[in-house]
C-alpha positions, 0 to 999 in steps of 0.5 A: 500499499505504501509503495508508491509514497516510497517510488515518488520519494525515490524519484523526487529531485534534490530540492536543497536551496542554492545562493542566487548569484548574479553577473553583471548584477547593476541597479534598474535604475542605473541602465538605459534600455535602447530599442532601435529600428528595424532596417531588415528589409520588409522587416515592419515589427519593433521589439518593445510596445509602448505597453511594456515600457511602462513595466520596464519603466516600473522596475526603474530602467531609463527607456529610449527609443529610436525615432519612427522605431514603431511606426510600421507597427501603429505604435507612434513616437508620441505613444512612447514617449506618453509611457515614459520614453525618450525618443533618440536617435539611432546612435543613441539607441545602439549606445544604450545598456541593453539593446532590444531588438527583433532581429540581429544588427545588419550591416548598415551602409560602410559599417555595421550596426554593432559598431554603434554599440558599447563594449560592456553592452548587452544585447536581446534579440533572435541570432539562430547563432548556429547558422550565423558563426560570422555574425557570433565572432562580430559579437566576440570582437565587440565584447558584449554580452548577446542573448539569442530569443530564439534559442530559449530552452522549451521547458514549461517555465519558460513558455512565456519567453517564448518568442518562436512560438508566438511568431509561429502562432502569428505565422500558422494563422497568417498563411491561411489568410494568405492562401485563402486570399489567393483561392478562388473558392469559399473555405466553407460549404455553402448552400445557395439558390445558385447551387452548393459550393464544396468546402475546401480541402487544406493539407497542413503538414508539420503540427507545431505551433504553426501548425496547430495554428494553421489548423485551428484558423482553417477548421474556424473558416470551414474548410475541410483539414488533413495533417501530417506530422512524422511526430506520432505525438501529435495525433492526439493535438491534431485530432482534439482541434477537429482535424484528420491526423495522416499516418503512415504505417511504418514503425519509426519515431519523428521525435527529436530534441526541444518538441521539434523533428528529427531526420527520418528514414529513407525507407519513410521518405519514400512512403511520406513521398507516395501519401502526400503524392496522393493528397496534392490530387485531392486538396486544394491547399498545402500549408508547411512548416516543418523545420530541423534546427540547425539545417535546411527545411527538409523537402516534403513536396515536390514538383511534379506533385505541386503539377498534380493539385488541381487549377486554382490551388494555393501551397504556402510554405512556412520554411521558405525562409530555410530552404522551403519545404515545397520544392516550387517555392521562391523565398520571398516571392508569390507566383503561379506555378505551371500556370495553374497553381499559386506558390506562396514563399513569404517569408516575412509573414509574422511582420506581415501582421507587425502590430500583433507581432510586435506585441507579442514578442514584446512581451516575451522580452520584457518578461525575460528581461525583468525575470533577471535579478532582482526586484529592484536590480539586474544581473544574469544569473548562470545557474538558471539554465533559461538564461546560460541556454539563450546566452551567445556570448558574455562580455565578448566571451563565447558561450555558445554553445551552452551545456547539455540541459541535464548537466550544467555546471558551476559557473567559475565566478560564483566564489568570488561573489560569494566572498564579497557577499561574506565581507559584511555578514549578519550578526549571528546573535540576531539571527538566532535571536529573530528565529528564536522570537518567531517560535517563541511566539508560535507557541504562545498563540497555540497554547492560546488555541489550545486553551480557547476550543475543545479538546475535540477540535484540536485534533483538527489542528494537529491534522491541519498543521500536518498536512500543510508541512506534508503538502509544503515538502511534497509541492516543493520536489515537483519538477518546475517543467510540470507546474502547468499539470501540478495546478491541473491535478491539485484544482481536480483535487480541491473538488473534494469540496464535494464531500461537504455537499454530499453532508448535506442533501436529502429530501428524497428523489429531489431536494426539499429544503434551502440547505438541500438545493444548495448542497446538491447543487455544490455537487453537481459543480464539484463534479464538473471540476473534478471530472474535467480537472483530471482529464485535462490533467492527463491531456497536458501530461500526454503532451510530454510523452516520449515519441522516440519509442522507448515509452513504457507502457504504465496501465494505470487503469489497474489502481481501480483495483486497490480503489475497489478493493478498500471501498469493498472492505470499508462498506462491508466493515461499516454497514455489516460490522457498524466499525464506525471507526472505519470512516477516519480510516477511509478518509486517511487512506483517500487523504493518502492516495492524494497527496501520492497524486501530488508527489507523482508530478516530481517526475514525469515518469510518475506523473500519469501514475501521479494522476490516477492516484488522485482519482483513487483518493477522491473516488474513496472520499466520495464512497466514505461520505456516501456511505455515513449517509446511509440510514440518515437520508432518504434511500432515495437522496442516492437517486439525486445524489447520482444524477448530479454526479454522473451529470456533473461528471459528464459535463466536465469531462465533455468540456475537457475533451473538446477544448483545444490543446492550446486552451488547456491551461485557462481551462484549469482556471474555468474549472477553478472557478466552479470550484470557488462557487461551489465553497460559496454553495456549501457554506450557505448550505451549512448556514442554513442547515446549523443556524440553530445549534451554534448556541449549543455547540461547543465549537459554534463560533469555530463553525460561524467564522469557518462558514464566513470565511469559506463564503468569501474565499470562495467569493474571490476564488470563483470570480479571480479564477472566471477573469483569469479564465476569459483573459487567457481565452481571448474573451477579456482584455488582457491589459491590467486595469487601472482605476483611479484610487484602485488600492484605495478600493481594495482596502474599502473593500477589506474593511467593508468585509471585516466590518460585516464580519465584526457584526456577523460574530457579535450578535446571536445567529439569526437565519435572515439576519446571518444571511443577508451579512453572509450576501453582502459579504460575499458580493463584496469577494465577488468585486474583489476578485474580479477587481484584483485579477483584472488589475494585474496583466494577461501575462501573469495569469499564470501566476495568479491561477496559482495562487488562487489555488491555494485559496481554494485549499483555505476554503476547503479548511473552512468547509471542513472546520464548519461541518458538525462534529460529528461528521468525520472529515476528508482533510 
């Protein structure tokens, strides 16, 4: 039974804290950021948007922008000035301490743009160092530090810096738009009085970020979409977007490093050529996106195959800049091949949407820059794989290529910095004294709790304290690459709010009391979150599957056996033997499985097992609660519970399955909002059901406090998660809301909630008055959840969702404390 725990602990990474040491550390206020105008032919983007200037200024950086730098992207100089930037000449922009560009510096007349940069400066742009060795040599001679935004490692933590994905997303969309502009028919099927118009057939070759974007766009326009990729792992992503995935029946994996495809065998290429040749005869539009890092783009569609396409057909080659996937492609051109096929080989597709692409590029670069150093200082941490692996040179010293990701050496300068930091050590007496004072204060507070509450309630404190320590250690061991799935699985586990709802159900085939109506509603909402949350986690984890053929089947469905065996043993012992002590033991068993679930996210190898164990834990908790209800409620109550659980589960699974892969992170927030609302509903149901018992219960006041906190925290979680979902999903403006006196508004709302809490606790419990106070406090919490979240920019929503996830944990604790003492708890 306990073997999973030892398995996870053996695989958990060493989480010992390391002291951060920074290279080139300097106060942000002492540094100037320069934004030159792009001079590359047809380049209309700019590296920094006006909205990002404000963020850089907030940290203390001075920002200068070359005059006209943002004109092509519809960012006039006046907007930059309003955001806090200074408009300067080209030489002054390049002469800044940190220079931000889209493309690398180029030849400028008789000289080079690098000649305008000062020694020791920092350049952040796209470089492609593997394909531009001569440019790297110029960086070394200039003695500057260069970061290549196109070389950031593809790990979960660095997604917010990934300019390649941002630009590929735009390129995929724009490729379909360009194809539609050159295609002589509708994309969608149309039936008119003049006759029927068949839908266009689109083939997308390469299902990476650009390919998936093209698929989504073409499907949105009504076309029949097919896709092909050598990576079998792409099949589920393609099919989830409603496209047909074409397969070659040869057992060979195309997975390469960093999520890219690798070169395939001769046999595979022959089968691939035959497949594409057949498709060329049938489809109207071909869009190719295949690239192999450091090498020319592979040829996938040949001239004789293009010649087989129907008159009026279109090809769009997103790999044109690297030689093209289509033999007929002319980089940078659009022309008619063989008098009947339009071939598009534009190399500037992202630049053809300059405003959007500049905004996304600027967001990536700004996040990258602001992540360096501390809150007030700039600095480069060479122990951070994101910065180390994107660094090309350091003050002229060649740092490319970077070391392999699993084996990152310790930078040598660290010893020097450590000595400098020890020159003025903190007084050891006061360091120790502060720790002792904090511990003593905590013990005094703990003693106060012990003498002010009934002895039966002290056990809850013990469980809470131990679970907090266990949760902290388990989450600390989770791999950073799995933080997003961790957020999803903990959100699913927070669906254990269903226990509180189940304990308050009743009435028979349908609820007969207000509290019962609210209770069954919370069961429905929690079921949506549980089923949908675990399914979303599974889809996320499937994206981490190895594609090299070494993935070992795990058969995690077998964990249903211990779940069913334990549930059978528990129900038998509880109902036939009358062993009430089995309740706590069964809840403990379910809780342990939930802990194992989180521990499973410590590595990619055990992550899917962890997701399965979470399902086992929730299942045992629900079975235990349903068993406790036996003999206390009308047997027909189980019918309404079944309808709520299976109905909600079906809704959650349907939503989780239909959402596109790119929409899974925001869906976690959407499901999490349901948990927050369920917590509010359970709190109200508990108050209505137990208001007459508070006066006589030894922990009545504790229950009242818990109900109030559960409704308020749940309210903030509900609206906050909803806003986060809409911002990530594009249904809400992503810019941070800047209301006048916003801090005062938050303080006023908090003060109002505190005042309501005072009156709520001061006067004797009353059903009508208490419900009014709870309703007003909840309404304020709804407002605060919206305002606090909307005041944060869309790029920070993943962090906001994580914080709100912890809020739901506090709401669950409050729900547990609000239950009557006779109810055993699923802590």
